[in-house]
C-alpha positions in Angstrom: 0.1 0.2 0.2 3.0 2.1 0.2 1.6 4.8 -2.6 4.5 7.2 -0.9 6.3 6.0 -4.0 4.8 8.0 -6.1 6.5 11.3 -6.2 10.1 12.3 -5.4 12.9 13.1 -7.3 13.3 10.7 -10.3 16.0 8.2 -10.4 18.7 7.5 -13.2 18.0 4.3 -15.3 20.4 1.4 -14.2 23.3 0.5 -16.7 22.5 -3.0 -16.9 25.7 -3.5 -19.1 27.7 -2.6 -16.1 25.6 -4.1 -13.3 23.7 -7.1 -14.6 22.2 -7.6 -10.7 20.2 -4.3 -10.9 16.6 -4.6 -11.6 14.7 -2.5 -13.9 12.3 0.2 -12.0 10.2 0.3 -15.1 9.6 -3.4 -15.3 9.2 -3.6 -11.6 6.5 -0.6 -11.8 4.6 -3.0 -14.4 5.0 -5.7 -11.9 3.7 -3.9 -9.2 0.7 -2.6 -10.8 -0.5 -5.8 -11.8 0.5 -7.3 -8.6 -2.1 -5.0 -6.9 -4.9 -5.4 -9.4 -4.7 -9.3 -8.8 -4.3 -8.8 -5.1 -7.6 -6.5 -5.2 -9.3 -8.6 -7.6 -8.4 -11.6 -5.2 -9.9 -9.8 -2.0 -12.9 -8.8 -3.8 -13.5 -12.0 -4.9 -13.4 -13.6 -1.7 -15.8 -11.2 -0.3 -18.4 -12.4 -3.1 -18.1 -15.8 -1.8 -18.7 -15.0 1.7 -20.1 -11.4 2.1 -20.1 -11.6 5.7 -16.8 -9.8 6.0 -17.6 -6.8 4.2 -13.9 -5.4 4.9 -12.5 -7.5 2.3 -14.4 -5.6 -0.5 -13.1 -2.4 1.1 -9.7 -3.7 1.2 -9.9 -5.0 -2.2 -10.8 -1.7 -3.4 -7.9 -0.1 -1.7 -5.4 -2.3 -3.5 -7.4 -1.4 -6.6 -7.0 2.2 -5.9 -3.6 2.1 -5.4 -2.9 0.4 -9.0 -5.4 2.7 -10.7 -3.6 6.0 -9.2 0.0 4.8 -9.4 -0.9 4.7 -13.0 -2.5 7.7 -13.4 0.4 9.5 -11.5 3.1 7.9 -13.4 1.7 9.1 -16.8 1.6 12.6 -15.3 5.1 12.1 -14.4 6.4 11.5 -17.7 3.8 13.8 -19.5 4.3 16.3 -16.9 0.4 16.8 -17.0 -0.6 18.5 -13.8 -4.0 17.1 -13.5 -2.8 13.3 -13.8 -0.3 14.1 -10.8 -3.2 15.6 -8.9 -5.6 12.9 -9.6 -3.3 10.2 -9.5 -2.0 11.2 -5.7 -5.8 11.5 -5.0 -6.5 8.1 -6.1 -3.4 7.1 -4.0 -4.6 8.9 -0.9 -8.4 7.4 -1.3 -6.8 3.7 -1.1 -5.8 4.7 2.4 -9.3 6.0 2.9 -10.7 2.5 1.9 -8.0 0.7 3.9 -9.1 2.6 7.1 -12.8 2.3 6.0 -12.1 -1.5 5.8 -10.4 -1.8 9.2 -13.0 0.1 10.9 -15.8 -1.9 9.2 -13.7 -5.3 10.3 -14.0 -4.1 13.9 -18.2 -3.7 13.1 -17.5 0.2 13.5 -19.1 2.7 11.3 -17.1 4.6 8.7 -17.2 8.1 9.0 -16.6 9.0 5.1 -16.8 12.6 5.2 -14.0 12.9 8.0 -12.0 10.2 6.7 -11.7 12.0 3.7 -9.7 15.0 4.7 -6.4 13.6 4.2 -7.7 13.5 0.5 -9.2 16.9 0.5 -6.1 18.6 2.2 -3.9 17.1 -0.7 -6.6 18.6 -3.4 -6.0 22.0 -1.9 -2.5 22.0 -1.3 -1.6 20.9 -4.6 -1.9 23.9 -6.7 0.6 25.6 -4.3 3.3 22.7 -4.5 2.8 21.6 -7.7 6.1 22.2 -8.9 8.0 21.4 -5.9 8.4 17.8 -5.6 9.9 17.6 -1.9 6.8 19.6 -0.5 4.4 17.1 -2.5 7.0 13.8 -1.0 6.3 15.5 2.5 2.6 16.0 2.6 1.8 12.9 0.8 3.9 10.7 3.1 2.8 12.3 6.2 -0.7 12.1 5.0 -0.3 8.0 4.4 1.6 7.8 7.4 -1.1 9.1 9.4 -3.8 6.9 7.9 -1.6 3.6 8.5 -1.1 4.7 11.9 -4.9 5.1 12.3 -5.6 1.7 11.0 -3.0 0.1 13.1 -4.7 1.7 15.9 -8.2 0.7 14.8 -7.0 -3.1 14.7 -5.6 -2.7 17.8 -7.7 -0.4 20.2 -10.9 -1.3 18.8 -10.9 -5.3 18.2 -13.7 -6.9 19.6 -11.6 -10.2 19.8 -8.1 -10.8 19.8 -7.1 -12.4 16.1 -3.4 -13.8 15.8 -3.4 -12.6 12.2 -4.7 -9.1 13.6 -1.9 -8.5 15.7 0.5 -9.1 12.3 -2.0 -6.7 10.2 -1.1 -3.9 13.3 2.5 -4.9 13.0 2.6 -4.3 9.3 0.6 -1.3 9.3 3.0 0.6 12.0 5.9 -0.4 9.8 4.2 1.3 6.7 3.4 4.0 8.8 7.1 4.3 10.0 8.1 3.9 6.2 5.9 6.9 5.2 6.8 9.2 8.0 10.7 8.4 7.3 9.8 9.2 3.6 9.0 12.7 4.6 11.4 13.5 6.8 13.9 12.3 3.8 12.0 15.4 2.2 13.6 17.5 3.9 17.2 16.1 4.4 18.9 12.8 2.8 21.2 10.5 4.8 23.7 9.8 2.4 23.0 6.4 3.1 22.4 4.8 -0.1 19.5 2.5 0.9 17.8 4.8 2.8 18.2 7.6 0.6 16.6 5.1 -2.2 13.4 5.4 -0.1 13.1 9.2 -1.0 13.4 8.4 -4.6 10.1 8.5 -6.6 10.8 4.7 -7.4 14.0 2.9 -7.2 14.8 -1.1 -7.0 14.8 -1.2 -3.3 11.5 0.6 -3.2 10.0 -1.9 -5.6 11.6 -4.9 -3.9 10.2 -3.9 -0.7 6.5 -3.2 -2.4 6.3 -6.5 -4.3 7.0 -8.4 -0.8 5.1 -6.1 1.4 1.8 -5.9 -0.7 0.9 -9.7 -0.9 2.0 -10.1 2.6 -0.5 -7.3 3.7 -3.3 -8.7 1.3 -2.7 -12.4 3.0 -3.2 -11.0 6.4 -6.4 -9.4 5.8 -7.3 -12.7 4.0 -6.3 -14.6 7.0 -7.8 -12.0 9.5 -11.3 -12.8 7.6 -10.9 -16.2 7.7 -10.1 -16.5 11.4 -13.1 -14.2 11.8 -15.6 -16.3 10.3 -14.1 -19.4 12.2 -14.6 -17.6 15.6 -18.3 -16.8 14.5 -19.1 -20.6 13.9 -17.6 -21.4 16.8 -19.2 -18.9 18.7 -22.6 -20.0 17.1 -22.0 -23.6 18.4 -21.9 -22.2 21.6 -24.2 -19.5 22.1 -28.2 -19.9 22.3 -29.3 -18.1 19.1 -32.6 -17.2 20.9 -31.2 -15.5 24.3 -27.7 -14.7 23.0 -26.4 -16.7 26.4 -24.2 -19.8 26.5 -26.4 -23.2 25.6 -26.4 -26.3 27.0 -22.7 -27.4 25.3 -21.0 -24.2 26.5 -22.4 -24.8 30.0 -21.3 -28.4 30.2 -18.0 -27.2 29.5 -17.5 -24.6 31.6 -19.0 -26.1 34.4 -16.6 -29.1 34.0 -13.5 -26.8 33.8 -14.5 -24.9 37.0 -15.0 -28.5 39.2 -11.7 -29.2 37.6 -10.1 -25.7 38.8 -11.8 -25.4 42.0 -10.9 -29.2 43.1 -11.8 -29.3 47.4 -14.1 -26.1 47.3 -17.4 -25.8 47.8 -19.4 -25.5 44.1 -23.0 -24.7 43.9 -25.3 -25.7 40.9 -28.7 -23.6 40.3 -31.4 -25.1 38.0 -34.1 -22.7 36.8 -37.1 -23.6 35.3 -40.1 -20.8 34.0 -43.2 -21.8 36.3 -46.2 -22.3 33.7 -44.6 -21.1 30.6 -46.9 -23.0 28.2 -49.7 -20.9 29.6 -47.5 -17.8 29.0 -47.4 -18.9 24.9 -51.1 -19.7 24.9 -52.1 -16.7 26.6 -49.8 -14.2 25.3 -48.3 -15.4 22.3 -45.2 -17.2 21.5 -43.6 -13.7 20.4 -44.2 -12.8 24.4 -42.9 -16.3 25.2 -39.5 -15.4 23.6 -39.2 -12.0 24.8 -39.6 -13.4 28.5 -36.9 -16.0 27.9 -34.7 -13.3 26.4 -35.1 -11.4 29.7 -34.6 -14.1 31.6 -31.0 -14.6 29.9 -30.4 -10.9 30.5 -31.2 -11.3 34.2 -28.9 -14.0 34.5 -26.3 -12.2 33.0 -26.9 -9.2 35.2 -26.9 -11.2 38.6 -24.6 -14.2 38.0 -20.8 -13.9 36.7 -19.9 -14.3 33.3 -20.2 -17.8 31.5 -21.4 -19.2 34.9 -24.7 -19.7 33.2 -26.5 -21.2 30.2 -30.0 -22.3 28.7 -30.3 -26.2 28.9 -33.1 -26.3 26.4 -36.7 -25.0 26.3 -37.7 -22.9 29.4 -34.9 -24.6 31.6 -32.0 -22.4 32.6 -28.9 -24.0 35.0 -26.0 -22.0 36.6 -22.6 -23.3 38.4 -20.8 -21.1 41.0 -17.8 -21.7 43.3 -19.2 -20.9 46.4 -21.7 -22.4 49.0 -25.1 -23.1 49.4 -26.1 -20.0 51.1 -24.8 -17.4 48.9 -25.9 -19.6 45.6 -29.5 -19.6 47.0 -29.2 -15.7 47.9 -28.5 -15.3 44.0 -31.1 -17.3 43.3 -33.5 -15.3 45.4 -32.3 -11.9 43.5 -33.1 -13.6 40.1 -36.2 -15.0 40.9 -37.4 -11.4 42.2 -36.0 -9.6 39.2 -37.7 -11.9 36.8 -40.9 -11.4 38.6 -40.7 -7.5 38.2 -39.6 -8.0 34.4 -42.5 -9.9 33.9 -44.6 -7.3 35.4 -43.2 -5.0 33.0 -43.1 -7.2 29.5 -46.5 -8.6 29.8 -48.5 -6.2 32.0 -49.5 -5.9 36.0 -51.3 -8.9 36.1 -48.8 -11.2 34.8 -47.6 -13.8 36.7 -44.1 -14.7 35.3 -41.9 -16.6 37.8 -39.5 -19.1 38.0 -38.9 -22.1 40.5 -35.3 -22.6 41.5 -33.2 -25.7 42.8 -30.1 -25.7 44.0 -27.1 -28.1 45.0 -23.8 -28.0 46.4 -21.3 -30.2 46.6 -17.3 -30.0 46.9 -16.6 -33.2 45.2 -19.6 -34.3 42.8 -19.6 -34.2 38.9 -21.5 -31.6 37.3 -23.9 -34.2 36.2 -24.6 -35.3 39.9 -25.2 -31.7 40.8 -27.4 -31.3 37.9 -29.3 -34.3 39.3 -29.2 -33.1 42.7 -30.8 -29.6 41.7 -33.4 -31.2 39.8 -34.7 -33.0 42.8 -34.4 -29.8 44.4 -36.1 -28.2 41.5 -39.2 -30.7 41.7 -39.7 -30.2 45.3 -40.1 -26.3 44.6 -42.7 -27.0 41.7 -44.5 -29.0 44.4 -44.2 -26.5 46.9 -46.2 -24.0 44.7 -43.7 -22.3 42.3 -41.6 -19.2 42.3 -39.6 -20.4 45.2 -36.0 -21.5 45.7 -35.1 -25.2 47.4 -32.0 -26.0 48.1 -31.1 -30.2 48.3 -30.6 -31.6 51.6 -28.4 -34.4 50.9 -26.3 -34.0 47.6 -24.4 -37.3 47.1 -24.2 -40.4 48.7 -22.0 -41.1 51.9 -19.5 -43.8 49.6 -19.3 -40.9 47.0 -17.6 -38.2 49.7 
């Protein structure tokens, strides 16, 4: 994405007769343009196959804008056309805008396109005053692209909803790109007399070409890897999340419970089993949509009163929780949940609605999750027998020989 190579001082053609190892910058220019088009097309094609990751389309557009800007700017360089240089660099800056927009979209954050176009607008406004000065063009263009690259890196690092391995690599590459751009802006003021560094300030050099030919496909590959990781993570989460309530499903709950019992071996662990009272009558009297609202509300109540990942929906109107605490503390939490649902039910269905939950509680220091659930179920049955809308604790949790 290093469009910083568009404008600077011209470089002389190499003498291939005396230096056969020198790569031809003109040939590399064509190769780089074709590479950018292919990478952009690949990203766009991948997006058409799976449109869940819209950022791929924006990144694909960024590579295509990069190629078009490079071509237009080079035409302007050789022909001296004022508008070709202006438009070519504007397209190049627009590629950074698309790159940044893709990073924000990947993080499910809104892209503020008018604000993000500031760099392009600044270039267009300043260009009439610096059109004849290559050094000033280099400084302005490099600083602007460096800022965009830093914004992309910051977006992927600071606002990532999940930490992906490939996303960390993308941050590194974008920071590297930002450093390169900012370094080129500094070289616009003063060269270093170090050949391989000063080559970065040239309009196009073999050193710059080799860097871009390696960097561009690496960045495109990382973007594809990010999309793949994101989709796979989404499928994995879907396999462990109840689609209606948005809380862990039975599989996720059982895995977490087994892990918790292993981590707190020898300490008290309590299991709560919740069952919404007369739920069928809610569906029959208020409709299935109202029943779904009650289930979602109860999932939200569990999230507000219980530790994250400690609860889940077992199926239907039955829920469960596993807590690293004794029976007294667990029943206190269960009472809070029971009371909260009763109040929420009246808000959802009206003041005369009876939306309640019965809770069974079991506690042990050594039992398996299956044994805890079984004891909690027995306590739940007693709660139903005692008129519902109550919390009942199991009296005996496991047989003496299991202690």
